[in-house]
Phi, psi and omega in degrees: 000134182287153179285118184291346180262012178238123177250118179271125183224168174231145179289151179225149179256157180084172180203181179103166185293325181292320177296317180297318179297320179298318178297318181295324177296333179272005181080025180250160175245117175290144182207170177223143173246126183222172177100167181077200183271359180254148180290168179300145181231127178271135184223172176223140180235158177287126186297317182297319179292321178300314180301319179297317181295319185288352175289342183263122181303323186298336181299330185280349181220045183220147174287124186255157170261112175259108186262105183253115182051039176091348181259127185270134174236135177278130185205163173248146176278111186262334182202143175229122177258124181247155176292136183294338184236340183248155175282067186225134174272124185267324184197153179223148176240128175244137178247123178297147179235153177241130184302340184261001182239136180292151176235157173249131185209143174277129178240146182288154174258133175250114181272122184241159177063028177295327183290337179248014181300132180304314182293325178293319178296335179272007177103007181274170179232133181278130173240138181258129178267337181217148175250347176206164177220156179270129179239162176232131181187173173287149182305326184292341181244015179298119181285145177291324176199170177236136181269141175240109184273120183258002188306315188262008182282124182274166178301127183091353180265183181196177178243128178256169180306319183291346180275348185282130178284127184245145173295158178301133177089001181248133176230151178273123186301317183301324183288343179285350181268359178125165183297331181286001177256011178279079188278154176284145175250340177203148178221153175250107184256156181295128180272162179281127181304141183302318182296323180294321179296317182296316181294327179294320180291319182292324183261022185290330183256157177278135178282148179255141179252000000 
């Protein structure tokens, strides 16, 4: 099994839309690696391998090995451009990372214990305000995801950014802007009673005499 955190690429010369189209016809994905003390480098990757890698959520919030012509560069996947109608990756951006410098990255939120949530048992419904959040940390401690525990959330309550448990050395970027940026990521709202829903459906049409 191939390493999902390793992208094998080859350097390419030239740029522009015609060059990119030519690569795509060959089953390649044009991409760029930038950042650090080295200038931007244009590369090409195998489309089928890229598609397999992108099926894994962890790829989007993990330090990757971008192997260009045999030389490995540590990088984060910063952008993926997809075709609007076809299952095709059009372009990718990788940003080089330095182990001694902090990076900002969006990591997914995993909501757990929704089935035993106090508020849900009381008839509430969980609504999610965010599916990911931006964090700042050194590359070595970048979390793959962050868990949001809903077990003790009561009806009408919620979980805010400041309630999320963070690994050591990781901070939420939004919270660095002040207390008024402590936004909710999930809430337990009062659900519509089942009997009310049924009566609404049964009485939805006007009777004719």
